[in-house]
C-alpha positions, 0 to 999 in steps of 0.5 A: 393312933396306933402305937409305933411298935404295932406300926413298924411291926406291920412295916416288917410284916410287909416287907417279908410277906412281899419276899419270895422264895429264891428261883432255882439254881439251874444254867437258865435261871442261875443264883446268886453266891457268894465266894467263900474262899478267905484267901479271896479278899479282893476279887477283881475279875470273873469269867465263866468257864467253858469246861465246868459248868456253873464254875467261874474263875477269878482271882484277887486285885494286887499283886497277891501272886500268881494265882486263880482260883476256879469256885463253883457257883453251886457252892460258893467254894472253890475247886481249884487254885491254878499257880502260873509260873514263868510270868515274874511277879504279878503287879495288878491283875484286874482282869480275866477272860476266856478265849475261843482258843480254850486259854484263860487269859489274865489281864496284869494292867491296873496302874493305880499310879495314874498311868505311869508304868511303861508297859502292862501283861498279859498271862495265857494259859490252857483252861484245865480239863480237870479242876484241882489245884495245880502250876501250870506254864503261863506265856507272858505277854508284854503290852503298851497303849499308843498315845501312852500308859493307861491305867485299865481294869477291863480286859476283854477276848472275843469268842469269834476273833480271839483278839484282846481288848482293853478298855481304860478306866478314866471316865475322862478320857477313858476308850476301847483299846484292840490288840493286834491280831495275833499276841507276840510273846517277843518283844512288845504289844502295842495296843490301839485305841479304837472307841471313846468310852465316857464312863469309869470301867472296873470290867467288862465281857463280851458274850459268847456270840460275840455279838454284845459287850458289856462293860461296868464301873461301880455305879453304872453299866452299858451295853454295846451291839458289836459289829465289824469289830466296833462298838455301838452303844445301845440306848437302854442300858443294863440292871446293875445290882447296888455292890459294895464295890462292884469289880467284876461281870461276866455273861453266862455261858447262855448269853441271857444274864450277867453275873456281877461280882464284887471285891472284898471278903465274902463277895456277892456275885449277883444275877441280872437278867437280859431281855430286848435288845440287850439280849444277845443275838444267838442268845435271842433267836434260842429265847424264841425258839424255845418261846422264853423270849421277853421283849424287855431291854431294861434288864431284870434283876433276879429273885433275890435281887428283888427280895433285897430291893424289897427288903431295903424299900420296906427298911426305908420306910420304917425309917421314914416312920419312926422320924414322923412319930418322933418328931409329931410327939416332940412337937406335941410335947411343945 
């Protein structure tokens, strides 16, 4: 019998030898990145910039203040902090999205009391053309739900129509709500329920061409085909990385990859590639044109995520060996 240390060493060597080098960081194959700003400890929403390649907008959960951050995915560093004025004190900011009008929409829609607030808010401001710390005046919209208050963490702006949608968080009576065709800064904007959602939703996003809607939770994700203002759930599910507290998701600008984010200090954003029917229509058409199309429809984990899974599997195997040989020695002594 081979000594235990040698067996564990061989297992560790097996894990290391199967880890491939990380993929290059480019628009067609984005790499994972870590949000390094110590001020961002509860990243709860994520939106890919329309104006600045490789930049993602995020914000803290809860009442951090009226701040939105632009993070460069190539370095993990904050390249701009935007302070919103004219909106009062944010209560529970949970989501962010960019509309076809070039505006950034911020959803102050969380309700940790289980749906007790009589109203929530959406803030809107133009995406800055230059990335630098700045203070901007935002437009504030008051929101109520048809049927009463809801706790929600997902706000999505359709890239074609500009309509704003909110998905409530509950997995028991969860639903998708749509706002008025045009939000009004005066009065109340009533969001009406258009579909049931059978999962606990922590964020969501439309694809750049508007043909797909992704919703994510802590342990699952779902993709919907979007047609005529309504979602149709696809049988296949997009890949979901193992994360400590999965809070956010957005599509890359080309629509071929989902970027999943987490809460916590030094939170990691992980890319997961799409294939087959999970791909937005425009992305699939472009990939077929350039020969990069894959008909896989179960999601394709990035190289780094595959490596992480291999490491976890190797550690699990090594741990099992420790238990096995420990018990074997114990019974031998008896």
